[in-house]
C-alpha positions as CSV (number, residue, x, y, z in Angstrom):
1,M,-195.4,13.4,94.4
2,A,-192.5,13.3,91.8
3,R,-189.7,11.0,92.6
4,T,-186.0,12.2,92.7
5,P,-184.1,10.2,89.9
6,L,-181.1,8.3,90.8
7,L,-179.3,9.0,87.7
8,Q,-179.9,11.3,84.6
9,L,-178.0,11.4,81.2
10,A,-178.8,14.4,79.0
11,D,-177.9,15.1,75.3
12,I,-174.9,12.4,75.6
13,S,-172.9,12.2,72.4
14,L,-169.9,9.8,72.1
15,T,-167.5,8.8,69.2
16,F,-165.0,6.1,69.1
17,G,-162.4,6.0,66.1
18,G,-164.6,8.3,64.0
19,E,-167.8,6.2,64.3
20,P,-170.6,7.8,66.5
21,I,-171.9,5.4,69.1
22,F,-174.4,7.8,70.7
23,H,-175.9,11.1,69.5
24,D,-178.1,13.4,71.8
25,L,-178.9,10.5,74.1
26,S,-181.0,11.2,77.1
27,L,-182.3,8.8,79.9
28,V,-183.4,8.8,83.5
29,V,-183.1,6.1,86.0
30,Q,-185.7,6.2,88.8
31,P,-185.6,4.7,92.2
32,G,-186.6,1.0,92.2
33,D,-186.2,0.8,88.3
34,R,-185.4,-2.8,87.0
35,I,-184.2,-2.2,83.5
36,A,-183.0,-4.7,80.7
37,L,-180.4,-3.0,78.6
38,V,-180.6,-4.8,75.2
39,G,-179.0,-4.6,71.7
40,R,-176.9,-6.4,69.2
41,N,-173.3,-7.3,70.0
42,G,-171.3,-4.1,69.2
43,S,-174.3,-1.8,69.6
44,G,-172.9,0.0,72.6
45,K,-174.4,-1.6,75.6
46,S,-171.4,-1.9,77.7
47,T,-170.1,1.5,76.6
48,L,-173.5,3.0,77.7
49,M,-173.3,1.3,81.0
50,K,-169.7,2.7,81.5
51,V,-171.0,6.2,80.7
52,M,-173.7,5.8,83.3
53,A,-171.2,4.6,85.9
54,G,-168.8,7.7,85.2
55,L,-166.0,5.5,83.7
56,I,-166.3,6.8,80.3
57,E,-166.5,10.7,79.5
58,P,-168.9,11.5,76.7
59,D,-167.8,14.0,74.1
60,R,-170.8,16.2,74.9
61,G,-173.8,16.1,77.3
62,T,-174.1,15.7,81.0
63,R,-174.3,13.0,83.7
64,V,-175.9,13.7,87.0
65,V,-176.1,11.6,90.0
66,T,-178.5,12.9,92.8
67,P,-176.6,13.8,95.9
68,G,-176.2,11.1,98.3
69,I,-177.0,8.3,95.8
70,S,-174.5,5.6,95.5
71,V,-173.8,4.0,92.0
72,S,-171.7,0.6,91.6
73,Y,-170.7,-0.9,88.4
74,M,-169.7,-4.5,88.1
75,E,-166.4,-4.7,86.5
76,Q,-165.9,-7.3,83.8
77,E,-162.1,-7.5,84.3
78,P,-161.7,-6.2,87.9
79,E,-158.3,-4.6,88.8
80,M,-157.2,-6.5,92.0
81,K,-153.6,-5.3,92.2
82,G,-152.7,-4.8,95.9
83,F,-155.1,-7.4,97.3
84,A,-154.0,-10.8,98.6
85,T,-157.3,-12.6,98.4
86,L,-160.7,-12.4,96.5
87,G,-162.3,-11.7,99.9
88,D,-160.0,-8.6,100.5
89,Y,-160.9,-7.1,97.2
90,A,-164.7,-7.9,97.6
91,A,-164.6,-6.2,101.2
92,S,-162.4,-3.3,100.3
93,A,-165.2,-0.7,100.4
94,L,-166.9,-2.0,103.4
95,E,-166.7,-0.9,107.0
96,T,-164.8,-3.1,109.6
97,G,-167.1,-5.8,110.7
98,D,-169.2,-5.9,107.6
99,M,-167.1,-8.9,106.0
100,Y,-170.1,-11.2,106.7
101,R,-171.8,-9.7,103.6
102,V,-168.9,-10.7,101.4
103,E,-169.1,-14.2,103.0
104,R,-172.9,-14.5,102.5
105,A,-172.4,-13.3,98.7
106,A,-169.4,-15.7,98.3
107,E,-171.6,-18.6,99.4
108,G,-174.4,-17.8,97.1
109,L,-172.2,-17.2,94.1
110,K,-169.7,-20.0,94.9
111,F,-166.3,-18.8,95.2
112,D,-163.7,-19.0,98.1
113,P,-163.0,-15.6,99.8
114,E,-159.6,-17.1,101.0
115,R,-158.6,-17.7,97.4
116,A,-155.3,-15.9,96.5
117,V,-155.7,-13.3,93.7
118,A,-152.7,-14.6,92.0
119,T,-154.1,-18.1,91.5
120,A,-157.8,-17.0,90.9
121,S,-159.3,-17.9,87.5
122,G,-161.2,-15.3,85.4
123,G,-164.5,-16.7,86.5
124,E,-163.6,-16.5,90.2
125,R,-162.4,-12.9,89.8
126,R,-165.8,-11.9,88.1
127,R,-167.8,-13.6,90.9
128,A,-165.7,-11.7,93.3
129,A,-166.5,-8.4,91.5
130,L,-170.2,-9.2,91.7
131,A,-169.9,-10.2,95.4
132,K,-168.3,-6.8,96.0
133,L,-171.1,-5.0,94.3
134,M,-173.9,-7.0,96.2
135,A,-172.2,-6.6,99.6
136,E,-171.9,-2.9,99.2
137,A,-175.7,-2.7,98.5
138,P,-175.6,0.6,96.4
139,D,-178.8,2.6,95.5
140,L,-178.1,1.8,91.7
141,M,-176.5,-1.4,90.5
142,L,-175.0,-1.5,87.0
143,L,-174.7,-5.3,86.0
144,D,-172.9,-6.1,82.8
145,E,-173.5,-10.0,82.2
146,P,-173.5,-10.9,85.8
147,T,-174.5,-14.6,85.0
148,N,-171.5,-15.5,82.9
149,H,-169.4,-18.0,85.0
150,L,-172.4,-18.8,87.2
151,D,-174.1,-22.1,87.4
152,I,-177.8,-22.4,87.7
153,E,-177.6,-22.6,91.4
154,A,-175.8,-19.3,91.7
155,I,-178.0,-17.7,88.9
156,T,-181.1,-18.6,91.0
157,W,-179.5,-17.2,94.2
158,L,-178.7,-14.0,92.3
159,E,-182.3,-13.9,91.1
160,S,-183.7,-14.2,94.3
161,E,-181.4,-11.5,95.9
162,L,-182.2,-9.0,93.1
163,K,-186.1,-9.6,93.4
164,Q,-185.8,-8.6,97.1
165,T,-183.6,-5.6,96.7
166,R,-185.0,-2.1,97.1
167,A,-182.2,-0.8,94.8
168,G,-182.6,0.1,91.2
169,F,-180.5,-1.7,88.6
170,V,-179.8,-1.9,85.0
171,L,-179.0,-5.3,83.5
172,I,-177.1,-6.5,80.6
173,S,-177.6,-10.2,80.1
174,H,-177.8,-13.0,77.3
175,D,-179.8,-15.1,79.7
176,R,-183.6,-14.6,78.5
177,A,-185.1,-16.5,81.6
178,F,-183.0,-14.2,83.9
179,L,-184.2,-11.0,82.1
180,R,-187.8,-12.1,82.0
181,E,-187.9,-12.9,85.6
182,L,-186.3,-9.6,87.0
183,T,-186.9,-6.6,84.6
184,R,-189.9,-4.3,84.5
185,A,-188.6,-1.8,81.7
186,T,-186.4,-2.1,78.6
187,L,-183.8,0.1,77.1
188,W,-183.1,-0.8,73.6
189,I,-180.0,0.4,71.6
190,D,-180.6,0.1,68.0
191,R,-178.3,1.7,65.4
192,G,-177.3,4.5,67.6
193,M,-180.7,5.2,69.1
194,T,-181.9,4.3,72.4
195,R,-185.6,3.6,73.0
196,R,-187.3,2.7,76.3
197,Q,-190.5,0.9,77.0
198,E,-192.1,0.6,80.5
199,K,-192.4,-3.2,80.1
200,G,-189.8,-5.9,81.0
201,F,-187.9,-8.1,78.8
202,A,-190.8,-10.7,78.2
203,H,-192.3,-8.0,75.9
204,F,-189.3,-7.1,74.1
205,A,-189.5,-9.3,71.0
206,D,-193.1,-8.1,70.3
207,W,-192.0,-4.4,70.7
208,R,-188.9,-4.8,68.5
209,D,-190.8,-6.5,65.7
210,K,-193.6,-3.8,65.8
211,V,-190.8,-1.0,65.6
212,W,-189.3,-2.7,62.5
213,E,-192.6,-3.3,60.9
214,D,-193.5,0.3,61.2
215,E,-190.1,1.3,59.8
216,D,-190.6,-1.1,56.8
217,Q,-193.9,0.5,56.2
218,Q,-192.7,4.1,56.3
219,R,-189.8,3.1,54.0
220,H,-192.2,1.5,51.6
221,K,-194.4,4.7,51.6
222,L,-191.3,7.0,51.1
223,N,-189.9,4.8,48.1
224,R,-193.6,4.9,46.5
225,K,-193.7,8.8,47.0
226,I,-190.0,9.1,45.5
227,K,-191.0,6.9,42.6
228,S,-194.1,9.1,41.9
229,E,-192.5,12.4,42.2
230,S,-189.3,11.1,40.1
231,R,-191.8,10.2,37.2
232,W,-193.4,13.7,37.4
233,A,-189.9,15.1,37.2
234,V,-189.0,13.3,34.2
235,E,-192.2,13.8,32.3
236,G,-193.1,17.4,33.0
237,I,-190.3,19.4,34.7
238,S,-189.2,21.2,31.4
239,A,-192.7,22.6,31.0
240,R,-193.1,23.7,34.6
241,R,-189.7,24.6,35.5
242,K,-190.3,28.0,37.2
243,R,-193.5,27.1,39.0
244,N,-192.3,23.8,40.5
245,Q,-188.9,24.5,41.8
246,G,-190.3,23.8,45.3
247,R,-191.4,20.3,44.3
248,V,-188.1,19.6,42.9
249,R,-186.6,20.7,46.2
250,A,-189.0,18.5,48.0
251,L,-188.1,15.5,45.8
252,Q,-184.3,16.1,46.6
253,E,-185.3,16.2,50.3
254,L,-187.0,13.0,50.1
255,R,-184.1,11.4,48.6
256,A,-181.8,12.7,51.4
257,E,-184.3,11.4,53.8
258,R,-184.1,8.0,52.3
259,A,-180.2,8.1,52.2
260,G,-180.0,9.1,55.7
261,Q,-182.0,6.2,57.0
262,I,-179.8,3.8,58.8
263,K,-179.8,0.1,57.6
264,R,-180.7,-2.4,60.2
265,Q,-177.8,-4.8,60.8
266,D,-178.2,-8.1,59.3
267,T,-178.4,-11.3,61.1
268,A,-175.2,-13.4,61.0
269,A,-175.3,-15.6,57.9
270,M,-174.5,-18.8,59.9
271,A,-175.1,-22.3,58.5
272,L,-174.4,-25.8,59.7
273,D,-173.7,-28.8,57.3
274,S,-174.1,-32.2,59.0
275,G,-172.1,-33.9,56.4
276,P,-172.2,-37.6,56.0
277,K,-174.5,-39.4,58.3
278,S,-173.0,-41.1,61.4
279,G,-174.2,-44.6,62.4
280,R,-177.4,-45.0,64.3
281,K,-175.4,-45.4,67.6
282,V,-173.3,-42.5,68.2
283,I,-171.9,-43.1,71.6
284,E,-172.5,-45.8,74.2
285,A,-171.2,-45.4,77.8
286,K,-171.5,-48.6,80.2
287,A,-170.9,-48.5,83.8
288,I,-168.2,-45.7,83.7
289,S,-166.7,-44.3,86.8
290,K,-164.3,-41.5,87.4
291,A,-162.7,-39.7,90.3
292,Y,-160.3,-36.9,90.7
293,D,-158.5,-36.3,93.9
294,G,-160.9,-38.4,95.8
295,K,-163.9,-36.5,94.4
296,Q,-166.3,-38.8,92.6
297,I,-167.4,-37.3,89.2
298,V,-169.5,-40.2,87.9
299,Q,-170.1,-43.8,89.3
300,G,-171.6,-46.6,87.3
301,F,-173.0,-44.2,84.6
302,D,-174.8,-45.6,81.5
303,L,-175.7,-43.6,78.4
304,R,-176.7,-44.4,74.9
305,V,-176.6,-41.5,72.5
306,L,-178.4,-42.1,69.1
307,R,-178.1,-40.0,66.0
308,S,-179.9,-36.7,66.0
309,D,-180.2,-36.7,69.8
310,R,-179.7,-33.4,71.6
311,V,-178.2,-34.3,75.0
312,A,-177.6,-31.5,77.6
313,F,-175.4,-31.7,80.7
314,V,-176.4,-29.6,83.7
315,G,-175.2,-29.1,87.2
316,P,-173.2,-26.9,89.5
317,N,-169.8,-25.5,88.5
318,G,-167.1,-28.0,89.3
319,V,-169.3,-31.2,89.4
320,G,-167.6,-32.6,86.3
321,K,-169.8,-31.8,83.3
322,T,-166.8,-31.2,81.0
323,T,-165.0,-34.2,82.4
324,L,-167.8,-36.4,81.5
325,L,-168.0,-34.8,78.2
326,K,-164.5,-35.6,77.4
327,M,-164.9,-39.1,78.6
328,L,-167.8,-39.5,76.2
329,L,-165.4,-38.2,73.5
330,K,-162.6,-40.6,74.5
331,E,-160.4,-37.7,75.3
332,V,-160.3,-38.9,79.1
333,E,-160.2,-42.5,80.0
334,P,-162.7,-43.6,82.6
335,D,-161.5,-45.5,85.7
336,S,-163.7,-48.3,85.1
337,G,-166.4,-49.2,82.4
338,T,-166.2,-48.6,78.6
339,V,-167.2,-46.0,76.0
340,S,-167.7,-47.0,72.5
341,H,-168.5,-44.9,69.4
342,G,-170.5,-45.5,66.3
343,T,-169.3,-45.4,62.7
344,N,-168.2,-42.5,60.6
345,L,-168.2,-39.7,63.5
346,R,-167.1,-36.2,62.6
347,P,-167.0,-34.1,65.8
348,A,-166.8,-30.3,65.9
349,V,-166.1,-28.8,69.3
350,F,-167.0,-25.4,70.7
351,D,-164.7,-24.8,73.7
352,Q,-166.0,-22.4,76.5
353,T,-162.5,-21.4,77.2
354,R,-162.0,-20.1,73.6
355,A,-158.7,-22.0,73.8
356,Q,-158.9,-22.6,70.0
357,L,-158.4,-18.9,69.5
358,E,-154.9,-17.3,69.3
359,P,-155.3,-13.8,71.1
360,D,-152.3,-12.1,69.5
361,M,-153.0,-13.4,66.0
362,S,-155.5,-11.5,63.8
363,L,-159.0,-13.0,62.9
364,W,-157.6,-13.6,59.3
365,E,-154.6,-15.5,60.7
366,N,-157.0,-17.4,63.1
367,L,-158.9,-18.9,60.2
368,T,-156.0,-19.3,57.6
369,G,-153.7,-20.7,60.2
370,D,-156.0,-23.6,60.9
371,S,-154.8,-26.6,58.9
372,D,-158.4,-28.0,58.5
373,M,-159.5,-24.8,56.9
374,R,-156.4,-23.8,54.9
375,V,-156.8,-23.7,51.1
376,S,-153.6,-25.0,49.6
377,G,-151.5,-22.3,47.8
378,R,-154.0,-19.6,48.8
379,A,-153.4,-17.3,51.7
380,D,-156.5,-15.5,51.4
381,Q,-159.0,-18.3,51.3
382,V,-160.6,-20.8,53.6
383,M,-162.2,-24.0,53.1
384,V,-165.9,-23.8,54.2
385,R,-167.9,-27.0,54.3
386,G,-165.8,-28.2,51.2
387,Q,-166.0,-25.1,49.2
388,P,-163.2,-22.4,49.0
389,R,-164.2,-18.9,50.4
390,H,-162.4,-15.6,50.6
391,V,-161.6,-15.1,54.3
392,V,-163.1,-11.6,54.3
393,G,-166.4,-12.6,52.8
394,Y,-166.6,-15.5,55.2
395,L,-165.9,-13.3,58.3
396,K,-168.6,-10.9,56.8
397,D,-171.2,-13.6,57.2
398,F,-170.4,-13.5,60.9
399,L,-170.9,-9.7,61.0
400,F,-167.2,-8.7,61.0
401,D,-166.3,-5.7,58.9
402,E,-163.1,-5.4,56.9
403,R,-161.4,-3.2,59.5
404,Q,-161.7,-6.0,62.0
405,V,-160.2,-8.8,59.8
406,R,-156.7,-7.7,60.6
407,A,-157.2,-6.8,64.2
408,P,-156.0,-9.1,67.0
409,V,-158.5,-11.4,68.6
410,R,-157.8,-9.9,71.9
411,S,-159.3,-6.6,70.8
412,L,-162.7,-8.3,70.4
413,S,-165.7,-8.4,72.7
414,G,-166.7,-11.6,74.3
415,G,-169.6,-11.9,71.9
416,E,-167.4,-11.4,69.0
417,K,-165.0,-14.0,70.1
418,A,-168.0,-16.3,70.4
419,R,-169.0,-15.3,66.9
420,L,-165.4,-16.1,65.7
421,L,-165.3,-19.6,67.2
422,L,-168.7,-20.3,65.6
423,A,-167.2,-19.4,62.2
424,R,-164.4,-22.0,62.8
425,L,-166.8,-24.5,63.9
426,M,-169.4,-24.1,61.1
427,A,-166.8,-24.3,58.4
428,R,-166.4,-27.9,59.0
429,E,-168.6,-30.9,58.1
430,S,-169.7,-32.5,61.1
431,N,-172.2,-34.9,62.4
432,L,-171.5,-34.5,66.1
433,L,-171.4,-31.1,67.6
434,V,-170.0,-30.6,71.1
435,L,-171.0,-27.3,72.5
436,D,-169.5,-26.3,75.9
437,E,-171.2,-23.1,77.1
438,P,-171.8,-21.7,73.5
439,T,-174.5,-19.1,74.8
440,N,-172.0,-16.8,76.9
441,D,-171.9,-13.3,75.4
442,L,-174.1,-13.8,72.2
443,D,-176.8,-11.4,71.7
444,I,-180.4,-12.4,71.6
445,E,-180.8,-12.5,67.7
446,T,-177.7,-14.7,67.3
447,L,-179.0,-17.0,70.1
448,D,-182.2,-17.4,68.3
449,L,-180.4,-18.1,65.0
450,L,-178.1,-20.8,66.7
451,Q,-181.2,-22.4,68.1
452,E,-182.8,-22.5,64.8
453,L,-179.7,-24.0,63.2
454,L,-179.6,-26.7,65.8
455,D,-183.2,-27.5,65.3
456,E,-182.5,-28.2,61.6
457,Y,-179.2,-29.9,62.1
458,D,-179.2,-33.6,61.1
459,G,-176.4,-34.6,63.4
460,T,-176.1,-35.2,67.1
461,V,-175.6,-32.4,69.7
462,L,-173.9,-32.6,73.1
463,L,-174.5,-29.4,75.1
464,V,-173.3,-28.0,78.4
465,S,-175.1,-24.8,79.3
466,H,-176.4,-22.8,82.3
467,D,-178.9,-21.0,80.0
468,R,-182.2,-22.4,81.1
469,D,-184.1,-20.9,78.2
470,F,-181.7,-22.3,75.7
471,L,-181.7,-25.8,77.2
472,D,-185.5,-25.8,77.0
473,R,-185.4,-24.8,73.4
474,V,-182.7,-27.4,72.2
475,A,-182.3,-30.2,74.6
476,T,-184.2,-33.7,74.1
477,T,-182.4,-35.3,77.0
478,T,-180.9,-33.7,80.2
479,I,-178.2,-35.3,82.2
480,A,-178.4,-34.0,85.6
481,M,-175.0,-34.1,87.6
482,E,-175.9,-33.4,91.3
483,G,-172.6,-34.4,92.9
484,D,-171.5,-37.7,94.7
485,G,-170.9,-39.3,91.3
486,Q,-174.8,-39.1,90.6
487,A,-175.6,-38.4,87.0
488,T,-179.3,-39.1,86.0
489,A,-180.9,-38.9,82.6
490,Y,-184.3,-37.1,82.2
491,A,-186.4,-36.7,79.1
492,G,-186.6,-33.0,77.7
493,G,-184.9,-29.8,78.7
494,W,-184.3,-27.9,81.9
495,S,-188.1,-27.3,82.8
496,D,-188.9,-30.9,82.0
497,Y,-185.9,-32.2,84.2
498,R,-187.1,-30.0,87.1
499,A,-190.7,-31.0,86.8
500,Q,-189.6,-34.8,86.7
501,R,-187.2,-34.4,89.5
502,A,-189.9,-32.6,91.7
503,E,-192.3,-35.7,90.9
504,I,-189.5,-38.2,91.8
505,F,-188.6,-36.4,95.2
506,G,-192.1,-35.0,96.1
507,S,-190.8,-31.4,96.0
508,E,-188.2,-29.0,94.7
509,P,-185.1,-29.1,96.6
510,K,-184.1,-25.5,98.0
511,N,-181.4,-24.1,95.9
512,N,-181.3,-27.3,93.8
513,S,-179.6,-29.2,97.0
514,V,-179.7,-32.9,96.8
515,K,-180.5,-35.7,99.2
516,T,-177.9,-38.1,100.3
517,K,-176.9,-40.8,97.9
518,H,-178.8,-43.6,99.9
519,N,-182.0,-41.8,100.2
520,R,-182.0,-40.7,96.5
521,A,-181.5,-44.3,95.5
522,E,-184.4,-45.3,97.8
523,L,-186.8,-42.7,96.5
524,K,-185.9,-43.5,92.9
525,Q,-186.8,-47.2,93.6
526,E,-190.0,-46.4,95.3
527,T,-191.0,-44.2,92.3
528,R,-190.5,-46.9,89.7
529,N,-193.8,-47.6,88.1
530,A,-195.3,-51.2,88.3
531,T,-193.8,-52.0,84.8
532,G,-190.4,-51.8,86.3
533,L,-189.5,-48.9,83.8
534,S,-187.6,-45.8,85.0
535,F,-189.5,-42.6,84.7
536,T,-187.5,-41.5,81.7
537,Q,-188.2,-45.0,79.8
538,K,-192.0,-44.7,80.8
539,H,-192.1,-41.2,79.3
540,R,-190.4,-42.3,76.2
541,L,-192.9,-45.4,75.8
542,E,-195.6,-42.8,76.1
543,I,-194.5,-40.4,73.6
544,L,-193.1,-42.8,70.9
545,P,-196.4,-43.6,69.3
546,A,-196.9,-39.9,68.5
547,E,-193.4,-39.5,67.1
548,M,-194.0,-42.6,64.9
549,E,-197.3,-41.2,63.5
550,K,-195.6,-37.9,62.8
551,L,-192.9,-39.8,60.9
552,Q,-195.3,-41.8,59.1
553,A,-197.3,-38.7,58.0
554,E,-194.1,-37.0,56.8
555,I,-193.2,-40.3,54.9
556,G,-196.5,-40.1,53.2
557,K,-196.1,-36.6,52.1
558,L,-192.7,-37.1,50.7
559,E,-193.7,-40.3,48.8
560,A,-196.6,-38.3,47.3
561,L,-194.2,-35.6,46.2
562,L,-191.8,-38.1,44.6
563,A,-194.7,-39.8,42.9
564,D,-194.7,-36.9,40.4
565,A,-192.8,-38.5,37.3
566,E,-191.6,-35.0,36.0
567,L,-190.2,-33.7,39.4
568,F,-186.6,-35.0,38.7
569,T,-186.5,-33.2,35.3
570,R,-188.3,-30.2,36.4
571,E,-186.7,-29.7,39.8
572,P,-183.6,-32.0,40.2
573,V,-182.5,-30.3,43.4
574,K,-185.8,-30.6,45.0
575,F,-186.0,-34.2,44.0
576,S,-182.7,-35.0,45.6
577,K,-183.5,-33.3,48.8
578,A,-186.9,-35.1,49.1
579,S,-185.2,-38.5,48.3
580,E,-182.7,-37.9,51.1
581,A,-185.4,-36.7,53.3
582,L,-187.5,-39.8,52.7
583,V,-184.5,-42.1,53.5
584,A,-183.8,-40.3,56.7
585,R,-187.4,-40.3,57.7
586,H,-187.6,-44.2,57.1
587,T,-184.5,-44.7,59.1
588,A,-185.8,-42.5,61.9
589,L,-189.1,-44.5,61.9
590,Q,-187.3,-47.8,62.1
591,T,-185.2,-46.5,65.1
592,A,-188.4,-45.4,67.0
593,E,-190.2,-48.7,66.2
594,E,-187.2,-50.7,67.7
595,E,-187.0,-48.4,70.7
596,W,-190.9,-48.7,71.3
597,L,-190.7,-52.6,71.0
598,E,-187.7,-52.8,73.2
599,L,-189.5,-50.7,76.0
600,A,-192.9,-52.4,75.4
601,E,-191.2,-55.9,75.7
602,K,-189.6,-54.8,79.1
603,A,-192.8,-53.5,80.5
604,E,-194.5,-56.7,79.7
605,R,-191.7,-58.9,81.0
606,D,-191.3,-56.9,84.3
């Protein structure tokens, strides 16, 4: 028996500022649908969701909600005027006596319902908006970036709730792990066209690449046909003018078809330059402790960060990740202990609050007004990794068009602000990248590119993130901050940390809860192996031989390449890069050998 749809859009067309966003768009959302809504930043995902919610009227077309069906949209910037507390706002549509639903959601999402609206942060307001939607339990939930401002515990809670719900939902998110876990269908907005596949986000990349491959093949065939017909027109049209006017018109139609094809948006032309190398030791913290208002952030924490490390900091919101990061950068003094830096450090910082951006200034002014980027005597150029660039050309590398260059930053979307901040960050030569929540609002393609750039970056990376997939792709060490001043280093990314923690404690703690400080210390002592090495040290001792073997193989290839006596004359750039790479590999091998010897000696001694 056919199901009654929750929502139908038919022949929707919408234009903003003369530019068509959608044309003749139609879609149906059925009961129980779990849909990922994906597309590049600026493609219209949030706009489409607002059309679905009835918040934006299309120029043409119809929106039909089945009678008796409730539809709720999670507001990005909720209007809370007239409400004293976040709880009052979240419960505003509930019946008397149903406040327990808000309290339950507030516990899972980690905000205080008694917090006054006037003093609440933007993140707290968003969490209250999400709690409002979850407490109302509509038949169709429209969720636009619900994981922003949530820590991993709260994301896990939300995942569990959405898995159990009988409601349908449409979901926009940059969190790939979240999308893979929850969705069973995908809506893809691409150049004004909306496609649907009855498979979840896990299958999106293969689907997208196949669509683009088919497009490329069709474009290639069309170009070949136009070339063939054009040759015929040049060589023989005068002799066959009357008989072949139809063929001439067909050629004109082929050219019109090619002209009408919409070019795919390029990927942002982002680049990172690690600049001069730092010393082998980047940061060393010894027995540092810090407390604020009686709350212990870290206690007796040791950490040694070496060149090229990728160190991630994870833990609940408010646990002190950013504070620890600032202590390691010497921006905040520890109460006790010491932090020392290696030589020749050039840090570049991505700030999650976007505080480096002036909202009322234009994109142009935000770049040229930066003293580190300004080119002396030139108001239209910025210094990018030591080279002058026209500000418009550089912003185009990050997918901004000329109309946006003079617009105020406050007019940008969250993803566009993140790209602008990356443009500022990547203009600098650096050998220490500090990334505090860099993934918020970025589209999937930009996230993929950022991960590739970090893979190739020769410097060191310190990263705070709640994006589990991104952590797995980037981090080589994870610092887990679990409260009570405890911060523990684990080898690898998020999944590695969870697996090691489960091995240490015997099982995964529910909702990532932690045991008491006393029990945790006892359990970690019990699980130290017979050599006296910690789990992380034991893991390093096991994997270092493979790392050294790989480096030795790379050194052999580079030495063979440089053995070509004519390489310097024939390809001087290649010779220079190969020489630099050989020095870097020898340095990395020496570092790995020293670390292995140190751990092996400790294992033998203990």
